[in-house]
C-alpha positions as CSV (number, residue, x, y, z in Angstrom):
1,X,0.0,119.9,18.0
2,X,2.0,119.6,14.7
3,X,2.2,115.8,14.9
4,X,-1.3,115.4,15.5
5,X,-2.4,117.5,12.6
6,X,0.0,115.7,10.1
7,X,-1.5,112.1,11.3
8,X,-5.0,113.3,10.6
9,X,-4.1,114.5,7.0
10,X,-2.6,110.9,6.5
11,X,-5.7,109.1,7.6
12,X,-7.8,111.2,5.3
13,X,-5.7,110.4,2.4
14,X,-5.9,106.7,3.0
15,X,-9.8,106.9,3.3
16,X,-10.1,108.8,-0.1
17,X,-7.9,106.3,-1.7
18,X,-10.0,103.2,-0.4
19,X,-13.1,104.9,-1.8
20,X,-11.6,105.3,-5.1
21,X,-10.7,101.6,-5.4
22,X,-13.9,100.4,-4.1
23,X,-15.7,102.3,-7.1
24,X,-13.4,100.9,-9.8
25,X,-14.5,97.9,-12.0
26,X,-12.9,94.4,-11.1
27,X,-11.5,91.9,-13.7
28,X,-13.0,88.3,-13.0
29,X,-10.8,85.1,-12.9
30,X,-11.4,82.8,-15.9
31,X,-11.3,79.0,-16.2
32,X,-13.5,75.9,-17.2
33,X,-16.2,74.1,-15.4
34,X,-16.7,70.7,-16.2
35,X,-20.1,68.8,-15.7
36,X,-21.6,65.3,-16.6
37,X,-25.0,64.0,-17.6
38,X,-25.1,61.8,-14.7
39,X,-23.3,61.4,-11.3
40,X,-19.4,60.5,-11.2
41,X,-20.1,57.2,-10.1
42,X,-19.9,54.4,-12.7
43,X,-19.7,50.6,-13.1
44,X,-17.4,49.0,-15.4
45,X,-18.5,49.3,-18.9
46,X,-20.9,52.4,-18.2
47,X,-20.3,55.9,-19.9
48,X,-21.0,59.3,-19.2
49,X,-20.8,62.5,-21.2
50,X,-18.8,65.6,-20.0
51,X,-19.6,69.1,-21.1
52,X,-17.4,72.1,-20.4
53,X,-17.8,75.8,-20.2
54,X,-16.0,79.0,-19.2
55,X,-16.3,80.3,-15.7
56,X,-17.0,83.8,-17.4
57,X,-19.9,82.3,-19.0
58,X,-18.3,82.6,-22.5
59,X,-18.7,79.7,-24.8
60,X,-15.8,77.2,-25.6
61,X,-15.3,76.7,-29.1
62,X,-13.4,73.2,-28.5
63,X,-11.6,71.5,-25.7
64,X,-9.1,68.5,-25.3
65,X,-9.8,65.8,-22.7
66,X,-7.2,63.7,-20.9
67,X,-7.5,61.0,-18.3
68,X,-4.8,60.7,-15.6
69,X,-5.6,57.0,-15.2
70,X,-6.8,55.5,-18.4
71,X,-6.7,52.0,-16.9
72,X,-9.7,52.9,-14.9
73,X,-11.4,55.3,-17.0
74,X,-10.8,56.6,-20.7
75,X,-12.1,59.7,-22.4
76,X,-12.6,60.4,-26.1
77,X,-12.5,63.7,-27.9
78,X,-16.1,64.5,-27.3
79,X,-15.7,64.2,-23.8
80,X,-17.5,60.6,-23.4
81,X,-16.1,58.8,-20.3
82,X,-15.9,54.9,-20.3
83,X,-15.3,53.0,-17.1
84,X,-12.7,50.4,-17.5
85,X,-11.8,49.0,-14.0
86,X,-12.2,49.4,-10.4
87,X,-10.7,52.8,-9.2
88,X,-10.7,56.5,-9.7
89,X,-9.6,58.8,-12.4
90,X,-9.5,62.6,-12.9
91,X,-10.7,63.8,-16.4
92,X,-9.1,67.2,-17.4
93,X,-10.4,69.4,-20.1
94,X,-8.1,72.0,-21.6
95,X,-9.1,75.1,-24.0
96,X,-7.5,78.4,-25.1
97,X,-4.2,76.5,-25.8
98,X,-4.1,75.1,-22.4
99,X,-4.5,78.5,-20.6
100,X,-8.0,77.3,-19.5
101,X,-8.5,73.9,-17.6
102,X,-11.1,72.1,-15.6
103,X,-11.3,68.7,-14.0
104,X,-13.8,66.2,-13.2
105,X,-13.3,63.1,-11.0
106,X,-15.0,59.8,-11.9
107,X,-15.2,56.8,-9.5
108,X,-15.6,53.2,-11.0
109,X,-16.9,50.3,-9.1
110,X,-16.2,46.8,-10.3
111,X,-18.9,44.1,-10.3
112,X,-18.7,41.5,-7.5
113,X,-20.2,38.1,-7.1
114,X,-21.6,36.6,-3.8
115,X,-22.1,32.9,-3.3
116,X,-24.4,31.4,-0.8
117,X,-25.4,27.9,0.1
118,X,-28.4,26.6,2.4
119,X,-26.3,24.6,4.6
120,X,-22.6,24.4,6.0
121,X,-19.7,24.1,3.6
122,X,-18.8,20.8,5.5
123,X,-19.8,17.8,3.3
124,X,-19.6,14.0,3.3
125,X,-18.7,11.9,0.4
126,X,-21.8,11.5,-1.7
127,X,-23.5,14.6,-0.4
128,X,-25.1,17.0,-2.7
129,X,-25.6,20.7,-2.5
130,X,-27.1,23.7,-4.5
131,X,-25.2,26.8,-4.5
132,X,-26.6,30.2,-5.5
133,X,-24.4,33.0,-7.0
134,X,-25.6,36.7,-7.4
135,X,-23.9,39.7,-9.6
136,X,-23.4,42.7,-7.7
137,X,-22.6,46.3,-9.2
138,X,-23.0,45.3,-12.8
139,X,-24.2,47.1,-15.8
140,X,-27.4,45.7,-17.4
141,X,-26.7,43.2,-20.1
142,X,-26.4,39.6,-20.9
143,X,-24.7,37.6,-18.1
144,X,-23.1,34.2,-18.6
145,X,-22.1,32.0,-15.6
146,X,-19.3,29.3,-15.4
147,X,-18.2,27.3,-12.6
148,X,-15.1,25.2,-11.8
149,X,-13.7,22.9,-9.0
150,X,-10.1,23.2,-7.9
151,X,-10.0,19.6,-7.3
152,X,-12.4,17.3,-9.3
153,X,-11.3,14.3,-7.0
154,X,-12.8,16.1,-4.2
155,X,-15.9,18.1,-5.5
156,X,-17.4,18.2,-9.0
157,X,-20.0,20.3,-10.6
158,X,-22.8,17.9,-11.1
159,X,-25.2,20.1,-13.0
160,X,-26.1,23.7,-13.6
161,X,-22.4,24.7,-14.3
162,X,-23.7,27.6,-16.7
163,X,-26.4,28.9,-14.3
164,X,-26.2,30.9,-11.1
165,X,-27.5,27.9,-9.3
166,X,-25.5,24.9,-9.8
167,X,-25.4,21.7,-7.8
168,X,-22.1,20.2,-6.5
169,X,-21.3,16.7,-5.3
170,X,-18.4,15.7,-2.9
171,X,-16.7,12.8,-4.1
172,X,-13.6,12.5,-1.9
173,X,-10.5,14.1,-0.7
174,X,-10.0,16.9,1.9
175,X,-12.0,19.6,0.2
176,X,-12.0,22.0,-3.0
177,X,-12.4,25.5,-3.8
178,X,-15.5,26.3,-6.1
179,X,-15.1,29.3,-8.2
180,X,-17.9,31.2,-10.0
181,X,-17.4,33.5,-12.9
182,X,-19.8,35.9,-14.2
183,X,-19.2,37.2,-17.8
184,X,-21.2,40.5,-18.9
185,X,-21.5,42.0,-22.2
186,X,-20.9,45.5,-22.2
187,X,-20.4,48.1,-25.2
188,X,-16.8,47.9,-24.9
189,X,-16.7,44.1,-24.9
190,X,-17.0,41.6,-22.0
191,X,-16.2,42.0,-18.4
192,X,-15.9,39.4,-15.7
193,X,-16.4,39.0,-12.0
194,X,-15.6,36.0,-9.8
195,X,-15.7,34.7,-6.3
196,X,-15.0,31.5,-4.6
197,X,-16.7,29.0,-2.2
198,X,-14.5,26.7,0.0
199,X,-15.9,23.2,0.6
200,X,-14.5,20.7,3.0
201,X,-15.2,17.0,2.4
202,X,-14.9,14.5,5.3
203,X,-12.2,12.1,3.9
204,X,-12.7,8.5,3.8
205,X,-10.3,6.9,6.4
206,X,-9.0,3.6,6.3
207,X,-7.3,1.6,9.3
208,X,-4.9,-1.3,8.5
209,X,-4.3,-3.9,11.3
210,X,-3.1,-7.4,11.7
211,X,-3.1,-10.1,14.4
212,X,0.6,-9.9,14.4
213,X,2.4,-6.9,16.1
214,X,5.0,-7.1,13.2
215,X,3.6,-6.0,10.2
216,X,6.8,-5.4,8.4
217,X,8.2,-8.8,8.3
218,X,7.1,-11.9,6.3
219,X,8.2,-15.4,6.3
220,X,8.4,-17.1,2.8
221,X,5.4,-19.2,2.2
222,X,3.7,-18.3,5.5
223,X,0.8,-16.1,5.0
224,X,0.0,-13.3,7.4
225,X,-3.6,-12.0,7.8
226,X,-4.4,-8.4,7.6
227,X,-7.7,-6.4,8.0
228,X,-8.7,-2.9,6.4
229,X,-11.6,-1.1,8.1
230,X,-13.5,1.9,6.8
231,X,-13.3,4.2,9.9
232,X,-15.6,7.1,9.5
233,X,-18.3,6.0,7.2
234,X,-20.4,3.3,8.9
235,X,-22.4,2.0,5.8
236,X,-19.5,2.4,3.5
237,X,-19.9,4.1,0.0
238,X,-22.3,3.2,-2.8
239,X,-20.8,0.6,-5.5
240,X,-17.7,-0.1,-3.6
241,X,-14.6,-2.2,-4.7
242,X,-11.5,-3.3,-3.0
243,X,-8.3,-3.7,-5.0
244,X,-4.8,-3.9,-4.3
245,X,-1.4,-3.4,-5.8
246,X,2.1,-5.0,-4.6
247,X,5.6,-5.7,-5.4
248,X,6.9,-8.7,-7.1
249,X,7.8,-11.1,-4.2
250,X,4.6,-11.1,-2.2
251,X,1.0,-12.4,-3.3
252,X,-2.2,-11.0,-1.8
253,X,-5.2,-13.1,-1.6
254,X,-8.6,-11.9,-0.4
255,X,-10.4,-13.8,2.3
256,X,-13.5,-11.7,2.8
257,X,-14.9,-8.1,2.2
258,X,-17.9,-6.1,2.4
259,X,-18.6,-2.3,2.2
260,X,-16.6,-1.5,5.4
261,X,-14.0,-4.4,5.5
262,X,-11.4,-6.1,3.6
263,X,-9.7,-9.2,5.0
264,X,-6.7,-10.5,3.2
265,X,-3.7,-12.6,3.4
266,X,-0.2,-11.7,2.3
267,X,2.5,-14.2,1.6
268,X,6.0,-13.8,0.7
269,X,6.6,-16.1,-2.4
270,X,10.6,-16.2,-2.2
271,X,13.4,-14.8,-0.3
272,X,14.7,-11.6,-1.5
273,X,17.0,-8.7,-0.1
274,X,14.7,-6.0,-1.7
275,X,12.0,-4.5,0.4
276,X,8.6,-5.3,-0.5
277,X,5.2,-3.3,-0.3
278,X,1.5,-3.6,-0.9
279,X,-1.2,-1.0,-1.0
280,X,-5.1,-1.6,-0.6
281,X,-7.4,0.8,-2.4
282,X,-11.1,1.5,-1.7
283,X,-13.0,2.4,-4.9
284,X,-16.4,3.5,-5.3
285,X,-18.9,5.0,-7.8
286,X,-20.7,8.2,-7.5
287,X,-22.9,9.8,-10.3
288,X,-21.4,7.2,-12.8
289,X,-17.9,7.8,-12.1
290,X,-15.3,5.8,-10.3
291,X,-13.2,7.2,-7.4
292,X,-10.4,5.7,-5.1
293,X,-10.1,8.4,-2.4
294,X,-8.8,6.1,0.2
295,X,-5.6,3.8,0.2
296,X,-3.4,2.2,3.0
297,X,-0.6,-0.2,2.9
298,X,2.8,-1.2,4.3
299,X,6.2,-0.3,2.9
300,X,9.5,-1.7,3.5
301,X,8.6,-5.3,4.3
302,X,11.6,-7.5,5.0
303,X,11.4,-11.3,3.9
304,X,12.9,-13.8,5.9
305,X,13.2,-17.6,5.6
306,X,11.1,-19.9,7.8
307,X,12.7,-22.7,9.6
308,X,12.1,-26.3,9.0
309,X,13.0,-29.4,11.1
310,X,14.5,-32.6,9.7
311,X,14.2,-35.8,11.5
312,X,16.9,-37.3,11.4
313,X,19.3,-34.3,10.9
314,X,22.3,-36.4,10.5
315,X,22.5,-40.0,9.8
316,X,25.0,-42.9,9.4
317,X,24.1,-45.9,7.2
318,X,25.9,-48.9,6.0
319,X,25.9,-49.9,2.5
320,X,22.5,-51.0,1.6
321,X,21.0,-49.4,4.8
322,X,17.8,-47.1,4.7
323,X,16.4,-44.4,6.8
324,X,13.2,-42.6,6.4
325,X,13.7,-38.7,6.4
326,X,10.9,-36.4,7.7
327,X,10.6,-32.8,7.1
328,X,8.3,-30.3,8.9
329,X,8.0,-26.7,9.3
330,X,8.8,-25.2,12.6
331,X,5.8,-22.9,12.5
332,X,2.4,-24.3,12.9
333,X,1.1,-22.5,9.8
334,X,2.8,-22.7,6.4
335,X,1.5,-21.8,3.0
336,X,0.5,-24.4,0.4
337,X,3.5,-25.9,-1.4
338,X,5.3,-29.2,-2.0
339,X,8.6,-30.9,-0.4
340,X,11.5,-31.6,-2.4
341,X,14.4,-34.1,-1.7
342,X,17.4,-33.8,-3.8
343,X,21.3,-34.8,-3.7
344,X,24.5,-34.1,-5.7
345,X,26.0,-37.3,-4.4
346,X,23.9,-39.7,-6.2
347,X,26.5,-42.3,-6.7
348,X,26.7,-42.5,-2.7
349,X,23.0,-42.5,-1.7
350,X,19.5,-43.0,-3.5
351,X,16.4,-41.2,-2.7
352,X,13.2,-43.1,-2.8
353,X,9.6,-43.1,-1.9
354,X,9.4,-39.4,-1.9
355,X,6.0,-38.1,-0.4
356,X,5.9,-34.3,-1.6
357,X,2.7,-33.6,0.2
358,X,3.7,-34.8,3.8
359,X,7.5,-34.4,3.5
360,X,8.9,-37.9,3.7
361,X,11.5,-39.7,1.7
362,X,13.8,-43.0,2.1
363,X,17.3,-42.6,1.9
364,X,19.2,-45.7,0.9
365,X,23.1,-46.2,1.1
366,X,24.6,-47.2,-2.1
367,X,28.4,-47.1,-1.4
368,X,30.6,-45.8,1.3
369,X,31.2,-42.0,1.5
370,X,29.6,-38.7,2.6
371,X,26.3,-37.2,1.0
372,X,23.9,-34.3,1.6
373,X,20.3,-34.4,1.1
374,X,18.8,-31.0,0.3
375,X,15.2,-30.6,1.4
376,X,13.3,-27.6,0.2
377,X,9.7,-26.5,0.5
378,X,8.5,-25.1,-2.7
379,X,5.7,-22.5,-3.2
380,X,4.6,-21.9,-6.8
381,X,8.1,-23.5,-7.8
382,X,10.3,-21.3,-5.6
383,X,12.1,-22.6,-2.5
384,X,10.8,-20.6,0.5
385,X,12.7,-22.9,3.2
386,X,15.3,-25.3,3.2
387,X,17.7,-27.5,5.2
388,X,20.2,-30.1,4.7
389,X,20.8,-33.7,6.1
390,X,24.2,-35.1,6.2
391,X,24.4,-38.9,5.5
392,X,27.5,-41.0,6.2
393,X,27.7,-44.4,4.5
394,X,30.1,-46.7,6.4
395,X,31.9,-49.8,4.6
396,X,30.0,-53.1,5.2
397,X,30.8,-54.5,8.7
398,X,29.9,-58.2,8.8
399,X,27.7,-59.2,11.8
400,X,28.8,-61.1,14.9
401,X,26.3,-63.7,15.8
402,X,26.2,-64.4,19.5
403,X,23.9,-66.9,21.3
404,X,22.8,-66.5,24.9
405,X,23.2,-68.2,27.2
406,X,26.2,-70.0,26.1
407,X,24.9,-73.4,24.9
408,X,28.4,-75.0,25.6
409,X,28.0,-75.0,29.2
410,X,24.4,-75.9,29.8
411,X,23.6,-79.3,31.3
412,X,19.9,-80.4,31.6
413,X,17.8,-83.0,33.2
414,X,15.0,-85.0,31.8
415,X,12.2,-82.6,31.0
416,X,14.1,-79.4,31.7
417,X,13.8,-76.6,29.0
418,X,16.6,-74.2,27.7
419,X,15.7,-71.0,25.9
420,X,18.5,-69.8,23.5
421,X,18.6,-66.4,22.2
422,X,20.6,-65.4,18.8
423,X,21.6,-61.8,18.0
424,X,23.6,-60.0,15.3
425,X,25.9,-57.2,16.0
426,X,25.5,-54.7,14.3
427,X,21.8,-55.0,14.0
428,X,20.8,-55.7,10.2
429,X,18.0,-57.1,8.3
430,X,18.2,-60.9,7.9
431,X,16.3,-64.4,8.5
432,X,17.0,-66.7,11.4
433,X,17.2,-70.5,11.2
434,X,18.2,-73.2,13.7
435,X,19.9,-76.6,13.2
436,X,20.6,-79.4,15.8
437,X,23.5,-81.8,15.4
438,X,22.4,-84.4,18.1
439,X,25.4,-86.7,19.0
440,X,22.8,-88.6,20.8
441,X,19.3,-88.8,19.2
442,X,16.4,-88.2,21.5
443,X,18.6,-86.4,23.7
444,X,16.5,-82.9,23.3
445,X,13.4,-81.9,21.4
446,X,12.5,-78.5,20.0
447,X,9.6,-76.8,21.4
448,X,8.4,-74.2,19.0
449,X,9.7,-72.8,15.7
450,X,13.3,-72.8,14.3
451,X,13.0,-69.8,12.0
452,X,13.2,-67.1,14.7
453,X,16.1,-65.9,16.8
454,X,14.9,-67.8,19.7
455,X,15.0,-71.6,20.2
456,X,13.4,-73.5,23.1
457,X,15.0,-77.0,23.9
458,X,13.7,-79.8,26.4
459,X,15.8,-82.5,27.7
460,X,14.8,-86.0,26.9
461,X,15.2,-89.2,28.8
462,X,18.8,-90.1,29.9
463,X,20.4,-93.0,27.9
464,X,23.5,-94.2,29.5
465,X,24.8,-96.0,26.4
466,X,24.7,-92.6,24.4
467,X,26.8,-89.3,25.0
468,X,23.4,-87.6,25.6
469,X,24.5,-84.2,24.1
470,X,23.4,-81.9,21.1
471,X,24.9,-79.0,19.3
472,X,22.4,-76.1,18.3
473,X,23.6,-73.6,15.5
474,X,21.9,-70.4,14.6
475,X,22.3,-69.3,11.2
476,X,21.6,-65.6,10.0
477,X,21.0,-65.0,6.5
478,X,21.1,-61.5,5.3
479,X,18.2,-59.8,3.5
480,X,17.1,-56.5,2.1
481,X,19.5,-53.7,2.5
482,X,22.1,-55.9,4.4
483,X,22.1,-58.3,1.5
484,X,22.6,-55.6,-1.0
485,X,25.5,-54.1,1.3
486,X,27.3,-57.6,1.6
487,X,26.9,-58.3,-2.1
488,X,28.3,-54.7,-2.9
489,X,31.3,-55.3,-0.7
490,X,31.8,-58.9,-1.8
491,X,31.1,-60.4,1.6
492,X,29.3,-63.5,2.5
493,X,25.6,-63.3,3.1
494,X,25.2,-66.1,5.9
495,X,26.5,-66.0,9.4
496,X,26.3,-68.6,12.1
497,X,27.3,-69.4,15.7
498,X,26.9,-72.6,17.7
């Protein structure tokens, strides 16, 4: 009973205390509330005005302002906020020595640019296209447009580069990035926004071929034909022009050309250990400007010497003897040039009657010894092929004269003929003549000429009072080179046999 009574007394006391507290006046919390003359969302360059008052409703005589992110938004001493860049910033107002504060968050949106085109971004060389740019989320004010291409060898701005609707034209390359920039004048200065538009240009493709499987080797003086074709532009390009560059020891000569093909011959002018090269360029003109988007060529060309054939290759002559030397290329085709025949042993041989076009010359032996004839094929004055002919000049060897059949053992009857044949060994140039020494006049008569190597005799009537025999003598008189050789050797110039 005692505990129950005490519990009731405590409950009554607590209730009395609660009633007293609820009826006492309450002290209100104080601070600052910040409001603006517009919403918290700004575009770069725009401003808003902030105002402040106390939560208790009391006026604020003065406040200080601060931005936690001045790179996004700034605030001046009067509470005017200026949007600077994309992002968010919290503006804090302070009063009462900093004991009272309030905040306001602003959100800044940067302007953007969108670029549209009426067709695909794929273009071919020579195609034109109009682009349209639009500026978004920008404050009102003057807008200036500018455009640029990342590669003016691929795509250029043809017109309207200071407007929102420029025209671009593809001129080559694989493509380019077109950048549009909008400049907006605002109270705080100028702000910009930009975007890009990627263009892919179908590049001009060239293909180099040759009838020869080997395009990396050239024989000096022998042209090799090449073909360059435009692969992917069926009609070629407007105002086309083919051109070439090359290394020093080859020449390139055009054979035929049109808007889609270039045919040319490449010729090595001289032998060299240095690797050679050439490059063909396809030029064209678009909108008054020349471009050279496509090039093709061959690097690392080896130059070798073509072979020539000499007939004879080696020769032996006697003093005064001659031989005709003929030079020919082993290949069926060789470039334009001339033949040259020279020797450093001019005291042993002479080179005469040179035909520089057909490649022939006469070699004449002057005195005994060894000599070499250098035969060269010249292209533009440079030797592109050569070979040597060895010449041996022997001492003069007097000819041995022989008559067949042996006239000493021939017996004839009346009316019978006998043919005598004379020969000189070794063979050489000369004239033949025959004489008869009849012991018995009328024993034989001569049928035919007596100034050849052949003599025909006919037996006459037998005369018992005469010896009835005759002696025939063949005389060989040296002429031409044989005569020259004999005189050079102090030998006689006539030789005979009976």
